C-alpha positions as CSV (number, residue, x, y, z in Angstrom):
1,X,127.4,113.8,-14.9
2,X,130.1,116.3,-14.7
3,X,133.7,116.3,-13.4
4,X,132.5,117.0,-9.8
5,X,130.2,114.0,-9.9
6,X,133.0,111.8,-11.1
7,X,135.3,113.0,-8.4
8,X,132.6,112.4,-5.8
9,X,131.9,108.9,-7.0
10,X,135.6,108.2,-6.9
11,X,135.8,109.3,-3.3
12,X,132.7,107.3,-2.4
13,X,134.1,104.1,-4.0
14,X,137.2,104.4,-1.8
15,X,135.1,105.1,1.4
16,X,131.4,104.8,1.2
17,X,131.2,105.9,4.9
18,X,133.0,109.2,4.4
19,X,131.0,112.0,5.9
20,X,129.4,114.7,3.7
21,X,131.6,117.2,5.5
22,X,134.8,115.3,4.7
23,X,133.7,114.8,1.1
24,X,133.0,118.6,0.7
25,X,136.4,119.5,2.1
26,X,138.1,117.1,-0.2
27,X,136.2,118.5,-3.2
28,X,136.5,122.1,-2.1
29,X,132.7,122.6,-2.3
30,X,130.0,123.2,0.3
31,X,128.4,120.4,2.3
32,X,125.1,121.2,0.7
33,X,126.5,120.8,-2.7
34,X,127.8,117.4,-1.9
35,X,124.5,116.3,-0.3
36,X,122.6,117.6,-3.3
37,X,124.9,115.7,-5.7
38,X,124.6,112.5,-3.7
39,X,120.8,112.8,-3.7
40,X,120.7,113.4,-7.4
41,X,123.0,110.5,-8.1
42,X,120.8,108.2,-6.0
43,X,117.7,109.4,-7.7
44,X,119.2,108.9,-11.1
45,X,120.2,105.4,-9.9
46,X,123.9,106.1,-10.6
47,X,124.4,105.2,-6.9
48,X,122.5,102.0,-6.2
49,X,123.6,101.3,-2.7
50,X,126.3,102.0,-0.1
51,X,128.0,98.8,1.0
52,X,130.7,97.3,3.1
53,X,133.7,95.6,1.6
54,X,135.3,93.0,3.9
55,X,139.0,93.3,4.8
56,X,141.4,90.5,4.0
57,X,141.2,89.0,7.5
58,X,137.4,88.6,7.3
59,X,137.6,87.2,3.8
60,X,140.1,84.6,5.0
61,X,137.4,83.1,7.2
62,X,134.9,82.7,4.4
63,X,134.4,80.5,1.4
64,X,133.9,82.4,-1.9
65,X,132.7,80.7,-5.1
66,X,131.5,81.6,-8.5
67,X,128.6,79.5,-9.8
68,X,127.7,79.5,-13.5
69,X,124.0,78.8,-14.0
70,X,122.2,77.6,-17.2
71,X,118.5,78.3,-17.2
72,X,115.7,76.3,-18.7
73,X,113.5,79.3,-19.5
74,X,114.1,82.2,-21.8
75,X,112.5,84.6,-19.3
76,X,115.1,85.0,-16.5
77,X,113.0,87.2,-14.2
78,X,111.6,84.4,-12.0
79,X,115.0,82.8,-11.6
80,X,116.7,86.1,-10.9
81,X,114.1,87.0,-8.2
82,X,114.6,83.6,-6.6
83,X,118.4,83.9,-6.6
84,X,118.2,87.4,-5.1
85,X,116.4,85.9,-2.1
86,X,119.4,83.6,-1.3
87,X,121.4,85.5,1.3
88,X,124.7,83.9,0.5
89,X,124.7,85.3,-3.1
90,X,126.5,88.6,-3.1
91,X,126.4,89.4,-6.8
92,X,124.6,88.2,-9.9
93,X,125.5,88.9,-13.5
94,X,123.9,87.8,-16.8
95,X,126.2,86.3,-19.4
96,X,126.5,85.5,-23.0
97,X,127.7,82.0,-24.0
98,X,126.9,78.6,-22.6
99,X,125.6,79.8,-19.2
100,X,123.1,82.5,-18.6
101,X,124.1,83.7,-15.1
102,X,127.1,83.8,-12.9
103,X,126.5,84.2,-9.1
104,X,129.1,85.0,-6.5
105,X,128.6,83.3,-3.2
106,X,130.1,83.8,0.2
107,X,129.6,81.3,3.0
108,X,131.1,80.5,6.4
109,X,132.1,77.0,5.4
110,X,132.2,74.4,2.6
111,X,129.3,72.6,4.2
112,X,127.2,75.8,4.0
113,X,128.4,76.3,0.4
114,X,127.2,72.9,-0.5
115,X,123.8,73.7,1.0
116,X,123.5,76.9,-1.0
117,X,124.4,75.1,-4.2
118,X,121.7,72.5,-3.5
119,X,119.3,75.4,-3.0
120,X,120.2,76.9,-6.3
121,X,120.0,73.6,-8.2
122,X,116.6,73.0,-6.7
123,X,115.1,76.1,-8.4
124,X,112.7,75.0,-11.1
125,X,114.3,77.2,-13.9
126,X,117.9,76.0,-13.2
127,X,119.0,73.4,-15.7
128,X,122.7,73.1,-14.9
129,X,125.3,74.7,-12.6
130,X,129.1,74.7,-12.5
131,X,130.9,76.1,-9.5
132,X,134.4,77.3,-8.9
133,X,135.8,78.1,-5.5
134,X,137.9,81.3,-5.3
135,X,141.4,80.6,-4.0
136,X,142.8,84.1,-4.1
137,X,142.3,87.5,-5.6
138,X,145.3,88.8,-7.6
139,X,144.3,92.2,-8.7
140,X,142.3,94.7,-6.7
141,X,140.5,97.9,-7.5
């Protein structure tokens, strides 16, 4: 990756919906150059997906929690695949330390959060969970 790729990625992280034409103008290159760079970055798996980040007002109407998960098995593939199928889980990260995984969850209510946590705890490879509800975010990107 060169400087142009880094600048392009920076612009895309600010606005993933920016048009190729607008990106080209901001980078002072042709539209074709930007499209080729995006295609190459996607092919190289530097860009995994384009997504939507909810604004503060939308987040105010959701419950967000972090759930630490300790697994029974050494092979995490089955558990990770099962967790990926749970729609309320927005991010999954592996950890070092006492827990193996941390999952970020977003639900419309505490009742739905409780249901999702029951779903996670019912997975055969899950030995223990510990959940923490997010109250606020103090530092942004």
